[in-house]
C-alpha positions as CSV (number, residue, x, y, z in Angstrom):
1,X,98.5,95.4,66.9
2,X,100.2,93.6,69.8
3,X,98.7,93.1,73.3
4,X,100.5,92.0,76.4
5,X,98.3,90.1,78.8
6,X,99.0,89.4,82.4
7,X,96.8,88.3,85.2
8,X,93.0,88.4,84.8
9,X,91.9,89.3,81.2
10,X,88.2,88.9,81.5
11,X,85.2,90.3,79.7
12,X,85.8,93.3,77.5
13,X,89.5,93.2,78.3
14,X,89.6,89.7,76.7
15,X,87.4,90.9,73.8
16,X,89.8,93.8,73.1
17,X,92.7,91.4,73.3
18,X,91.0,89.1,70.7
19,X,90.8,92.1,68.3
20,X,94.6,92.3,68.3
21,X,97.0,90.7,65.7
22,X,99.3,89.2,68.3
23,X,98.5,88.2,71.9
24,X,101.5,87.6,74.2
25,X,100.4,86.1,77.5
26,X,102.3,85.8,80.8
27,X,102.1,82.5,82.7
28,X,99.7,84.2,85.2
29,X,97.2,85.2,82.6
30,X,93.7,83.9,83.0
31,X,91.2,84.5,80.1
32,X,87.4,84.4,80.5
33,X,84.2,85.7,79.2
34,X,82.2,85.6,82.5
35,X,79.2,87.6,81.3
36,X,76.8,84.6,81.9
37,X,77.4,85.3,85.6
38,X,75.6,88.6,85.1
39,X,72.8,87.2,82.9
40,X,74.5,88.6,79.8
41,X,76.7,87.6,76.8
42,X,79.9,89.2,75.5
43,X,78.9,92.4,73.6
44,X,82.1,93.6,71.9
45,X,82.7,90.8,69.5
46,X,84.3,88.4,71.9
47,X,82.3,85.2,71.1
48,X,82.4,85.9,67.4
49,X,86.2,86.4,67.3
50,X,86.8,83.6,69.7
51,X,84.7,81.1,67.6
52,X,86.8,81.9,64.5
53,X,90.0,81.1,66.6
54,X,89.0,78.1,68.6
55,X,85.8,76.8,67.1
56,X,82.3,76.4,68.3
57,X,82.7,73.7,70.9
58,X,85.4,75.5,72.9
59,X,83.7,78.9,72.5
60,X,80.5,77.4,74.0
61,X,82.6,76.0,76.8
62,X,84.1,79.4,77.6
63,X,81.0,81.6,76.9
64,X,78.0,79.5,78.0
65,X,79.8,78.1,81.1
66,X,81.9,81.3,81.9
67,X,85.0,79.1,82.1
68,X,88.4,80.5,82.7
69,X,91.5,79.2,80.9
70,X,95.2,79.8,81.6
71,X,97.7,81.4,79.3
72,X,99.2,78.0,78.5
73,X,95.8,76.7,77.6
74,X,95.1,79.8,75.5
75,X,98.4,79.1,73.6
76,X,97.5,75.5,73.1
77,X,94.1,76.5,71.7
78,X,95.7,79.2,69.4
79,X,94.4,82.2,71.3
80,X,97.8,83.4,72.5
81,X,100.7,83.8,70.1
82,X,103.1,82.9,72.9
83,X,103.3,82.4,76.7
84,X,106.3,83.7,78.7
85,X,107.2,84.1,82.4
86,X,105.8,87.3,83.9
87,X,109.2,88.9,84.2
88,X,109.7,88.5,80.4
89,X,106.4,89.8,79.2
90,X,107.5,93.4,78.4
91,X,110.8,92.4,76.8
92,X,109.1,89.8,74.7
93,X,106.5,92.3,73.4
94,X,109.3,94.9,72.7
95,X,111.3,92.2,70.8
96,X,108.2,91.3,68.8
97,X,107.6,94.9,67.9
98,X,111.2,95.3,66.9
99,X,111.0,92.2,64.8
100,X,107.9,93.4,62.9
101,X,109.4,96.9,62.3
102,X,112.4,95.4,60.4
103,X,110.1,94.3,57.6
104,X,108.7,96.4,54.8
105,X,105.8,98.4,56.1
106,X,104.2,98.1,52.7
107,X,104.4,94.3,52.8
108,X,103.2,94.2,56.4
109,X,100.1,96.3,55.7
110,X,99.4,94.3,52.6
111,X,99.7,91.0,54.4
112,X,97.5,92.1,57.3
113,X,94.8,93.4,55.0
114,X,95.0,90.4,52.8
115,X,94.7,87.9,55.7
116,X,91.9,89.8,57.3
117,X,90.0,90.3,54.1
118,X,90.3,86.7,53.1
119,X,89.3,85.2,56.4
120,X,85.9,84.1,55.1
121,X,86.7,84.0,51.4
122,X,86.7,80.7,49.4
123,X,90.1,79.3,48.9
124,X,90.1,80.1,45.2
125,X,89.3,83.8,45.9
126,X,91.9,84.0,48.6
127,X,94.6,82.6,46.3
128,X,93.6,85.0,43.5
129,X,93.8,88.0,45.9
130,X,97.2,86.8,47.2
131,X,98.5,86.7,43.6
132,X,97.3,90.2,42.9
133,X,98.9,91.5,46.1
134,X,102.1,89.6,45.3
135,X,102.3,91.1,41.8
136,X,101.7,94.6,43.1
137,X,104.4,94.3,45.7
138,X,107.0,93.1,43.1
139,X,106.9,96.6,41.6
140,X,107.6,98.3,44.9
141,X,110.8,100.0,46.0
142,X,110.8,97.9,49.1
143,X,110.8,94.7,47.0
144,X,113.8,96.0,45.0
145,X,115.6,96.9,48.2
146,X,114.9,93.5,49.7
147,X,116.3,91.7,46.7
148,X,119.4,94.0,46.6
149,X,120.0,93.5,50.3
150,X,119.7,89.7,50.0
151,X,122.2,89.6,47.2
152,X,124.5,92.0,49.1
153,X,124.1,89.9,52.3
154,X,123.1,93.0,54.2
155,X,120.0,94.0,56.2
156,X,117.3,95.6,54.1
157,X,116.4,99.2,54.8
158,X,112.7,99.5,53.9
159,X,110.9,102.8,53.3
160,X,107.4,101.7,52.8
161,X,107.4,102.6,49.1
């Protein structure tokens, strides 16, 4: 899931953005979880997701102090995938979607699930799961197509099988 952020991305808007796989911010983006100003805390997973991305200290800075950060700062902290000028936001997101579509849908689904499922797993478990997924994908039609396309020096045409 890709989100394009421009301007104020506060509260639940920021929380929804944090649930996405890729966050592309424009240079005018400002992120914040300002719920402290209302005597409240984020309620849609914002502080939990944010802490996994930027750590406890920066999360406390943003949540407990209701601090705003820029798109550039979000990129530096690992929140945003990239930051682009406002005029390039839509074309950048479209290009990212096109890029992701050229890969095997089977491999993309497997990678996303593996990465998400292993977020809190011990390294040994994560490596073992990666090996199982790798082995399973080697028997797919998409893997065969990818290898054939590579040897033929042509773009692969994946079917998700």
